[in-house]
Residue, then its C-alpha position, 0 to 999 in steps of 0.5 A: x181542313x176546317x174553315x174559319x169565318x170571320x164573327x161579328x165582333x161582341x162586346x167582351x167586356x166582362x159584366x161587374x159582380x156586385x160586392x158582397x153584402x157588408x158584414x152584419x155589425x154586433x149587437x155591442x161594440x167596445x171602446x175602441x170599436x165604438x171610438x172607431x166606428x164613430x169616427x173619433x177618438x176614445x176620449x170623445x166616447x169617454x166625454x159622451x159616456x160622462x155627459x149622458x150622450x152614450x149608455x155604457x153598459x157593462x159585460x163583465x170587466x168590458x164597458x161596451x155600448x149597443x150598435x142602437x145607441x151609437x146609431x142613434x148618436x149619430x142620427x141626432x148628430x146628423x141634424x144641422x145645428x146640433x153639436x154632439x161632442x165639442x173638444x176642450x179649447x185650451 
């Protein structure tokens, strides 16, 4: 009959598995995806394009915005005191 011996308690907590890296962003995004990326509505995207703060590009019938333009807009908005889009006050 085998003899069981008492062993020292070891740390049995599992080591955390790092999350997978985020999926790479596409080179260009449509209107809805750009609004979701910036955290605003489609109307604000239209307004930013009309004011020249975003450059819309056409891919066939689709209007798209490059990811670099969207990131640059976020960088400009991160500057203290910068106003990127101001909602209309009624």
